[in-house]
N, C-alpha and C positions, 0 to 999 in steps of 0.2 A: 376575474370571476371564476370561481370553482364550483362545479356541480358534483355533489357526492351521490354515488349510486351504489346499488347492491354489489355489483361486480359483473364481469363478462358472462358468467353463467346464469345470471338472473333471467327468467323467462320474460319478464316485462321489459327488460332493457335490451334483450338480444335483437329484437326486430327494429328497435329504435336507433341502433348504432349507425352512424353515418359520418361523412366527412364534415368537419367544422365549416369549411368554406361553402359547402352546399347549403348548410343551415343558414349561414349569413346571407347567401344569395336569395333564399326564400324570404327571409325577413326584410331584405332590401325592397322587394316588390311592394310590400305593405307599407314600408316607411315612406315611400314616395307619395302615398296617398295621405299619410298622417302628418308628415312634416311640411310646413309651408314653404313656398318657393324662396322666401327670404333667407332660409337656412340651407346652406349647401351641405349635401351628404357626401362624405368622402369615405369610400370603402377601401381598406388596405388589407389585403389577404396575403399572409406569408406562410401560414401553417398548412401547407398543401397536403400533408400526409397525416394530419392529426385527426383523431376521432373523438367524438363525444358520445358517451353512453348515457341515455336519459329516456324518460318516458316520452311517448309521441307528443310532439308539439311543445315539450317543456323548454328546450333550448330556444326555439323561436319566440316563445312567449316572454322568456326572460330578456332577450334582446329587445323586443318591442317595449317592454316596461322601462328598461334603461333608456331607450331612445326617447320615449315620451317624457320621462323625468328631465332629460337633458333639454328637450324642446321647451318645456315650461320654464326652465331656468334661463333660457336665452331670451334677452329682450331685444327685439328687432332683428337685425341681420346677424348672421353668425355661421359657424361651421360645425357640423356633427360628424365626428370621426369614429368609424367602427373599424377596429384593427384587430386582426388575429395574428398572434406570434407563436413561434414554437416555444413551448415550455416543457422540456423533458422531465419526466418523473424522476424524483431524486433516487428512489429505490432502483429504478432502471439504470441511472447513472452509476450508482454504487456497484450494481451487478456488472455493468460494462467494464468498470475499472478493476474490480477485484475478483470477479468470476467471469472472465471473458468467454470461456468455453460454454458455460451455462447460458450466457447472454446470446451467443451465436445460435445455440440450439433453439432458444425461445423466439428469437427474432426471425428465424427462418432464412437468414442470409447465407450466401455461399462462403465457405471458409477459404480465406486467402491470407498469406503472409507475404508482405512486400508485393502485393498484387499478383502473387503466384499461387495457383491452386496446387501445383506440383509440390512446392515446398510445404504447404499445409498438409497435403496428403502424406508426405514423408513423415512428418511429426505425428500425424494421426495414426499411422501404421506403427510407429515405434512406441509412442506413449499412450495411445488410445484417444478416442474422440473426446473424452471427458477432461483431458489434460494437454491437448495438442498446443493450444495457443499459450497457456500459462507456462508450459515447459519451454517453448521457444523464447518467451520473454525472459524467463529466468536464466536460461543458458546464455542468451545474448548479453544480459547484464553482467553475469559472472565473468564472461570472456572480456568484456570491456574493462571491468575493474581489475582483473588479473593483468591485462595488458598495461593498464595505468600504473599498477604497482611495479611491474617489471621495468617500465620506462623510467619511473622515478628512481628506482634502485640503480639502473644503468647510468643515469645522468649524475647521480650523487657519487657513485664510485669513480666515474670518469673525471669528475671535477673536484677531487679531494686535494686540498692544498694545506700546507703548513700554516699559512695565513688564511684562515677560512673565509669564504664568502658568506653573505647573509643567509641563504638557504642552508648552507652547511652548518652554520651556527645554530639555526633553529632545530635541525634534525639532531645535532649533537646534544642540545639541551633536552630534547624529547627522549633520546636514548639514555642519557644519564639519569633522567627522572625514573624511567622504568628499571634501569640497572639498580638504582637505589631501592626501589620497591622489592626487587628480587633479592637483593642483599639482606634487607630487613626481614624478609619472609623465610628464605631458604638458607641464608648464610653466605659467607664470602666464597666458599668453594663451589657454589652452585650458580655462579654468574653466567654459565653457559646456557642457562634457560632464558636469558634476556632476549635474544633474537626471536625465540618462539613466542614469548609473551608480547613483545612489541609488534610482531607481525600479526598476531591474533587481534590485537587492539586496532591496528591500522586497517586491517581488512574489514572488521565490523564497522568501524567508524566511517570509512569511505562508503560502505554499503548503505549506512544510515543517511549519509549526506547526499546520496544520489537523488533523493526526493526533492532537494533544493534546486536542482537543475531544471529550468523552465523549458524543457524540450519534450514533446509528446513521445511516449514510449519509454522514457527514462523513469524507472521506478526503483524503490528500495528492494534489493533481493531479500533482505531480512524480514520483509512482510510476507514472504512465502515460507511456510513452516518447514519445508525441507532444508532450508539453509540453517536456521537456528538449531534444528535437531541434529544435522550433520556436524555442526560445530560443537554442540554439546556432547555428543557421543565421542567425537574426536578428543575433546578435552579429557573425558573420563579414561579413554584408552591411554593417553599420555600419562595420566596420573598413575595408572597401574603399571605401565611400562617403567616409569621412574621408580616405583616401589619394588618391582622385581629386580631392577639393577641395584638398588640400595640394600635390599634385604636378602636377595637370592630368591629362587623360584619358590621353594617350599616355605621359606621364612615368611613370605607374604601370602602365599596361597592357603596356608593352614588357617588363616583368619577367616576364610570363607568356605573351606572344604573340610575342616576338622571339627566334627560335631562334639568331640570331647572337650577340646579347648574352647569352642564357641558353640554352645547348644542352639543359639539363635542365629546360626550362620545364614539360614534362608532369608531372614529379615535383613541381614546385612547386604546380601546380594540384591534384594529388592531396593534397599536404600541406595546402592550405587547406581542402579538404573534410574531411580528417582532424581538423583543429582543431575543427570543429563537432561531429564525431562523438565525439571524445575527451572534451570537456568535457560533452557531453550524457550520455554513458554513465556518466561519473563521478558526476554528480548522480543520474541514474536508478538506478544500481546501489546507491548508498549509501542512498537513501530506501527503495527497494523491499526491499533486504536487511534494513534495520532494522525495517520493518513486519512482515516474515515472522518475524524472530527474536522480536519482541514477541509475536506470535500463538502461536508454537510454545511459548515458555517460559511464557506465560500459561496455555496449555492444560495444561501439565505440573503447574503449581502451583495449578490451579483458580482462576486469576485473583485470587489473594490476595496483597496487599501488594507482592510483588516486582515485578510488572509496572509499578507506579508509578515505581520507580527506572529501569526500562528505558525507559519513555516519556520521562522527563526526560532520560535520556542520549541516546537516538536522536532524540527530537523536538527538545528544546531545544538540546543541545550539538552533536550531529552535524548537525542541521538548520541551525543558525547557521553552523557551520564550512563546510558545503558551499555555502550561499548566498554566503558571503564569498569562498570560493575561486573559484567560477564568476564572480563579479563582477570579482575582481582579474585573472583570466585574460583576460576580455573587455577590461578596461582596458589590460592589458599588450600585447595584440595590437594595439590602436589605437596605442599608443606606439611599437611596433616598426615598423609600417608607415609612420607619419608621419616617423619619424626616418631611415629609409633614404634 
């Protein structure tokens, strides 16, 4: 049963706001007179903190109407169950997951990180009240992923054999695949870009896969705009660093600073900034959009079965595709600048 009202600020609804369980208790007193003794009344109240905003008497009247209809449908003995359960608002859930600082402000709760107000106050001092929790979550995830990458690299280097193991074979195949992409794009003499390109792909891919881990607090760092933007601008910096090395400082800079050779140099500078912005927002939008869709659909189906397929699609498939697209665009930008 859902009751649609004007909103918390409506003058008609403001005075009528009350606890759901209190409204059920009031209706129960009247039900005992309306329902015959042959029908057992079972009141189950779980939503102890939920509120209903409605006109005076509206909620009680709705409950009575439903109870009377149930009474008429019961022939002889039976049981009438009136149950209230917590049904969190979807918009509130989205805010809690994707805008934790805004949710904390609106809920009025005390800010804590790992049940520590001191830790929250530290991040609040450094990053501000509007970004304290989101900054903590982002830094925590980036540290976890960095440690994971370092552990993988250490174990692989430590266990390299002439007769490779299965993990070594898999990583050698991945490395050779990206080495082939670098060779086809930049040429044989530029294979030293392979570690950079492969590391970029693995970092983004693992960030995207983090959402598949069914542990509270584990989120995709790439759904925070700061991460894709940082990666995007880093990719553009590497592009121009490579161009300076290949052409010399003035040989490359004159394409953007020489108005005689290039009258539209200002547009080219804007274009370089737009490269970073476009690849960043492409990655950010797909990851964030997928996470929101998973949450919305999961809420509609009560988190049963279907969300597993959504997680596999948006996490595994879309996450892999977006990591590959970002990496290939970064590689292509290098190839274009070096070739000019």
